[in-house]
C-alpha positions in Angstrom: -7.0 -35.5 72.7 -3.4 -36.7 72.2 -2.2 -36.1 68.7 0.5 -38.8 69.3 -2.3 -41.4 68.8 -3.6 -39.9 65.6 -2.4 -39.7 62.0 -1.7 -36.3 60.4 -3.3 -35.8 57.0 0.1 -36.4 55.4 0.6 -39.7 57.3 -2.9 -40.8 56.3 -2.1 -39.9 52.7 1.1 -42.1 52.8 -0.7 -44.9 54.6 -3.7 -45.1 52.1 -2.0 -43.8 48.9 -4.7 -41.1 48.5 -3.5 -37.6 47.7 -3.9 -34.9 50.4 -6.1 -32.8 48.2 -8.5 -35.7 47.9 -8.6 -36.2 51.6 -9.4 -32.5 52.0 -12.1 -32.9 49.4 -13.7 -35.8 51.2 -13.7 -33.6 54.3 -15.5 -30.9 52.4 -18.1 -33.5 51.3 -18.7 -34.5 54.9 -17.8 -38.1 54.4 -14.3 -38.1 56.1 -14.2 -35.7 58.9 -10.9 -35.4 60.9 -11.3 -36.5 64.5 -9.3 -33.5 65.6 -8.3 -30.2 64.1 -5.5 -28.2 65.8 -7.0 -24.8 66.7 -3.6 -23.1 66.4 -2.2 -24.7 63.2 -5.5 -25.8 61.5 -3.9 -29.2 60.9 -6.2 -32.2 60.5 -5.7 -35.4 62.4 -7.3 -38.8 61.8 -7.7 -42.0 63.7 -6.4 -45.4 62.6 -10.1 -46.6 62.4 -10.6 -44.2 59.5 -8.1 -46.0 57.2 -10.8 -48.6 56.2 -13.2 -45.7 55.6 -10.7 -44.1 53.1 -10.4 -47.6 51.4 -14.2 -47.7 51.1 -14.3 -44.3 49.6 -11.7 -45.3 47.1 -13.8 -48.3 46.2 -16.7 -46.0 45.4 -14.4 -43.9 43.2 -13.2 -47.0 41.4 -16.8 -48.2 40.8 -18.1 -44.7 39.8 -20.5 -44.6 42.7 -21.2 -40.9 43.4 -19.4 -39.8 46.6 -22.5 -37.9 47.6 -24.1 -41.3 48.1 -21.3 -42.6 50.4 -23.4 -42.1 53.5 -25.6 -44.9 52.2 -22.7 -47.2 53.1 -21.1 -45.5 56.1 -21.9 -42.8 58.6 -19.7 -41.3 61.3 -22.2 -42.2 63.9 -21.6 -45.9 63.0 -18.4 -47.9 62.8 -19.8 -50.2 60.2 -19.1 -50.1 56.5 -21.9 -51.7 54.5 -19.8 -53.5 51.9 -22.7 -55.8 50.8 -24.8 -52.8 49.7 -21.7 -51.1 48.2 -20.8 -54.2 46.2 -24.4 -54.7 45.0 -24.5 -51.1 43.7 -21.1 -51.4 42.1 -22.1 -54.6 40.3 -25.2 -52.9 38.9 -23.1 -50.0 37.7 -20.4 -52.2 36.2 -23.0 -54.2 34.2 -24.6 -51.0 32.9 -21.1 -49.9 31.8 -20.5 -53.2 30.1 -23.8 -52.8 28.2 -22.9 -49.3 27.2 -19.5 -50.4 25.9 -21.0 -53.3 24.0 -23.5 -50.9 22.4 -20.7 -48.5 21.5 -18.6 -51.3 20.0 -21.6 -52.4 17.9 -22.1 -48.9 16.7 -18.5 -48.6 15.7 -18.5 -51.9 13.9 -21.6 -50.8 12.0 -19.8 -47.5 11.0 -16.7 -49.4 10.0 -18.7 -51.7 7.8 -20.5 -48.7 6.2 -17.1 -47.1 5.5 -15.8 -50.2 3.8 -19.0 -50.3 1.6 -18.7 -46.6 0.8 -15.0 -46.9 -0.2 -15.9 -49.9 -2.4 -18.5 -47.7 -4.2 -16.0 -44.8 -4.4 -13.5 -47.1 -6.2 -16.1 -48.4 -8.6 -16.9 -46.8 -11.9 -20.3 -48.5 -12.2 -23.1 -50.0 -10.1 -22.4 -52.0 -6.9 -25.0 -54.4 -5.6 -25.4 -54.1 -1.8 -27.5 -55.7 0.8 -28.9 -53.3 3.4 -30.2 -54.2 6.8 -33.7 -53.2 7.9 -33.9 -49.4 8.3 -36.2 -47.1 10.2 -36.6 -43.7 8.7 -38.5 -40.7 9.9 -39.9 -38.8 6.9 -41.1 -35.4 5.9 -42.1 -34.0 2.4 -39.0 -32.4 0.8 -39.6 -28.7 0.0 -39.9 -27.7 -3.7 -37.5 -24.9 -3.0 -34.7 -26.8 -1.3 -33.3 -23.8 0.5 -30.7 -24.7 3.1 -32.7 -23.2 6.0 -35.8 -25.1 5.0 -34.0 -28.3 4.9 -32.4 -27.5 8.3 -35.8 -26.8 9.7 -37.0 -30.2 8.5 -34.1 -31.9 10.1 -34.8 -30.2 13.5 -38.5 -31.0 13.2 -37.7 -34.7 12.6 -35.3 -34.7 15.5 -37.9 -33.4 17.8 -40.4 -36.0 16.6 -37.8 -38.7 17.3 -37.0 -37.4 20.8 -40.7 -37.1 21.8 -41.4 -40.6 20.6 -38.5 -42.2 22.5 -36.5 -43.1 19.3 -32.8 -43.0 19.0 -31.3 -40.9 16.2 -28.5 -42.4 14.2 -26.1 -40.7 11.8 -28.1 -41.6 8.6 -29.9 -38.7 6.8 -30.7 -37.5 3.3 -33.4 -37.7 0.6 -35.7 -40.5 -0.4 -37.6 -40.9 -3.6 -40.6 -43.2 -3.3 -41.9 -44.6 -6.6 -45.1 -46.6 -7.1 -46.6 -46.8 -10.5 -46.6 -43.3 -12.1 -46.4 -41.6 -8.7 -43.2 -40.0 -7.4 -42.8 -38.6 -3.9 -39.6 -36.8 -2.8 -39.0 -37.0 1.0 -36.4 -35.9 3.5 -35.4 -38.5 6.1 -33.4 -39.2 9.2 -32.4 -42.7 10.4 -33.6 -43.8 13.8 -33.4 -46.9 16.0 -36.4 -48.2 18.0 -35.3 -49.0 21.6 -36.9 -52.0 23.4 -40.2 -51.1 25.0 -41.1 -48.3 22.6 -44.6 -49.0 21.2 -46.2 -45.8 20.1 -44.5 -45.1 16.8 -45.0 -41.9 14.9 -47.1 -42.0 11.7 -44.3 -40.6 9.6 -42.0 -43.6 10.4 -41.1 -45.8 7.5 -39.8 -49.3 8.3 -37.9 -50.6 5.3 -37.1 -54.3 5.4 -33.7 -55.7 4.7 -33.1 -56.0 1.0 -30.9 -55.7 -2.1 -30.0 -52.3 -3.5 -28.1 -51.1 -6.6 -25.7 -48.3 -5.6 -23.5 -45.8 -7.4 -21.5 -42.7 -6.5 -22.5 -39.2 -7.4 -20.5 -36.0 -7.2 -23.6 -34.0 -6.3 -27.2 -34.7 -5.2 -29.0 -36.3 -8.1 -32.0 -38.2 -6.7 -34.3 -36.3 -9.1 -32.5 -38.0 -12.0 -33.0 -41.5 -10.6 -35.0 -42.7 -13.6 -32.1 -41.9 -15.9 -29.4 -43.3 -13.5 -31.3 -46.6 -13.0 -33.2 -47.1 -16.3 -33.5 -50.9 -16.0 -35.1 -50.7 -12.6 -37.5 -47.9 -13.5 -38.6 -49.9 -16.6 -39.9 -52.5 -14.1 -43.2 -52.0 -12.4 -42.6 -52.5 -8.7 -42.6 -50.2 -5.6 -39.1 -48.8 -5.3 -37.2 -46.5 -3.0 -34.2 -44.5 -4.1 -32.1 -43.4 -1.1 -29.7 -40.5 -1.5 -27.1 -39.9 1.2 -23.5 -38.7 1.6 -21.0 -41.4 0.9 -19.4 -42.8 4.0 -15.6 -42.7 3.7 -12.7 -43.1 6.0 -11.5 -39.6 5.0 -14.5 -37.3 5.0 -14.4 -34.1 3.0 -16.5 -31.5 4.8 -16.4 -29.0 2.0 -17.4 -31.3 -0.9 -18.6 -34.7 0.3 -19.4 -37.3 -2.4 -22.9 -38.7 -2.6 -24.4 -42.1 -3.4 -27.7 -43.2 -4.8 -29.1 -46.6 -3.9 -32.2 -48.1 -5.7 -34.1 -50.9 -4.1 -34.4 -54.0 -6.2 -37.4 -56.3 -6.6 -37.8 -59.0 -3.9 
């Protein structure tokens, strides 16, 4: 074979704008074999017809199509590049990426709004009335001896329940005081989201509707003292939930995070 009619790997790199290391990598994957390798020098040589193949490989890279799947769109035994299939696959992946980005932006917007609310409470010396969206909480009885390891074990148990049920865990967790009449129940919770299509929900899932809450900051956990902190609400006879969580702030103190208590108001 006459090397004069072929492109060296360096010439192919200049012609396509693809680094020599990448071309060698494509060779190792078996998707761009040189048509000739000099037995003395070991230099690789490529034909002009392989330039479109390199372009197709780069399109796969740009579209995040795994290169191991490139043989679905081109094989050495064929001179055809199946662009229709390649574009269809790339379109599906691009739409999935757009959806992922939109979900990420929605999550960031939710976190930003929560930080704004948290900083409003942090600046306030009294109660702040807030409207909370509907919340889904996985619950477990809070241990009488609130040792750190027991609480951590509860957290991991609820995470396993969420994962086995197909639920998505969010960043929300803490303690919940459920009050109905003279009964008081202290619970540990983690927040979850219910993806579309999930039907079999666990029995320990509490779905709180959107509603109004009275919120205040606390320097330490204090949900046990909720009746003293919210005397007017506890004087009224209605089913209420007092949610305790770390206060969401733009600058988070890992060593001593502030807390907030939020008491549900009557409908």
